[in-house]
C-alpha positions in Angstrom: 106.4 194.4 95.5 105.6 193.5 99.1 107.3 195.2 101.9 109.1 192.0 103.0 110.5 191.5 99.6 112.2 194.8 99.4 115.9 194.8 100.1 116.9 196.1 103.4 120.2 197.2 104.4 120.0 195.5 107.7 122.2 192.6 108.2 120.4 189.2 108.6 121.7 186.8 111.1 122.4 183.2 110.3 119.4 182.0 112.4 117.1 184.3 110.6 118.4 183.2 107.3 118.0 179.6 108.3 114.4 180.1 109.5 113.5 181.8 106.3 115.2 179.1 104.3 113.4 176.4 106.3 110.0 178.2 105.8 110.7 178.3 102.0 111.6 174.6 102.0 108.5 173.7 104.0 106.2 175.7 101.7 107.9 174.1 98.6 107.5 170.6 100.2 103.8 171.3 100.9 103.3 172.6 97.4 105.1 169.5 96.0 103.1 167.2 98.2 99.9 168.9 97.0 100.9 168.6 93.3 102.1 165.0 93.8 98.9 164.1 95.7 96.7 165.7 93.0 98.7 163.9 90.2 98.6 160.6 92.1 94.8 161.0 92.6 94.3 161.7 88.9 96.5 158.7 88.0 94.6 156.5 90.4 91.3 157.6 88.9 92.4 157.1 85.3 93.9 153.7 86.2 90.8 152.6 88.0 88.7 153.7 85.0 90.9 151.5 82.7 90.8 148.6 85.1 87.0 148.9 85.6 86.6 148.6 81.8 88.8 145.5 81.8 87.0 144.1 84.9 83.7 144.6 83.2 84.8 142.8 80.1 86.1 139.9 82.3 82.8 139.9 84.2 80.9 139.6 80.9 83.1 136.6 79.9 82.6 135.0 83.3 78.9 135.6 82.9 79.0 133.8 79.5 81.0 130.9 81.1 78.5 130.7 83.9 75.6 130.5 81.5 77.4 127.7 79.7 78.0 125.9 82.9 74.3 126.4 83.8 73.3 124.8 80.5 75.7 121.9 81.0 74.4 121.5 84.6 70.8 121.4 83.3 71.8 118.7 80.8 73.5 116.7 83.5 70.4 117.0 85.7 68.2 115.8 82.8 70.5 112.9 82.3 70.6 112.2 86.0 66.8 112.0 86.1 66.7 109.7 83.1 69.3 107.4 84.8 67.3 107.5 88.0 64.2 106.4 86.0 66.2 103.6 84.4 67.6 102.6 87.8 64.1 102.3 89.2 63.1 100.2 86.2 66.1 98.0 86.7 65.3 97.7 90.4 61.8 96.6 89.5 63.1 94.1 87.0 65.6 92.8 89.6 62.8 92.3 92.2 60.8 90.4 89.5 63.9 88.2 88.7 64.4 87.6 92.4 60.7 86.5 92.7 61.2 84.2 89.7 64.4 82.9 91.2 62.6 82.0 94.4 59.9 80.2 92.4 62.6 78.3 90.4 64.3 77.4 93.7 60.9 76.0 95.0 60.4 74.1 91.8 64.0 72.8 92.0 63.3 71.6 95.6 60.1 69.8 94.3 62.1 68.2 91.5 64.7 67.1 93.9 62.0 65.5 96.0 60.5 63.9 93.0 63.9 62.7 91.8 64.5 61.0 95.2 61.1 59.3 94.9 61.8 58.2 91.4 65.2 56.9 92.5 63.5 55.0 95.3 60.9 53.6 92.9 63.4 52.6 90.3 65.3 50.7 93.0 62.2 49.4 94.9 59.9 48.5 92.0 62.2 45.9 90.4 62.9 44.4 93.9 59.2 44.4 94.7 58.4 42.9 91.4 61.0 40.2 91.8 59.7 39.3 95.3 56.1 39.4 94.1 57.0 37.1 91.2 58.7 34.7 93.4 55.8 34.6 95.9 53.3 34.2 93.1 55.4 31.4 91.6 55.6 29.7 95.0 51.9 29.9 95.6 51.2 29.0 92.0 53.3 25.8 92.4 51.6 24.9 95.6 48.2 25.0 94.0 48.9 22.3 91.4 
């Protein structure tokens, strides 16, 4: 047994008693803090190990989802390129139709001009023929 632990017959003052008591409390608190810190550290490590396993499983699932999205994205890109090819073909067809439309408009203008000439001729020819017939009859009567 240590010398300090032996009972002495001296009387201990209240201040000495309080100082010893405070020292014992401080040592107990430090020990408790050390034990608590150690247990918290162990708990934190085991919790992190469990969480890491779950996070890894979630990460694998997200990787699977990412690969599916990549596959879908590739399909959309392929469809987009096909639509772009179709769009360029439609644009080429549209330009051909526009060229044909301009040709039809030119032909329509020519037909309008021809129609005006025909209208004039259908009006003018009978009048001209009537005048010509009258003149010929007049000259023909004069020659008898």
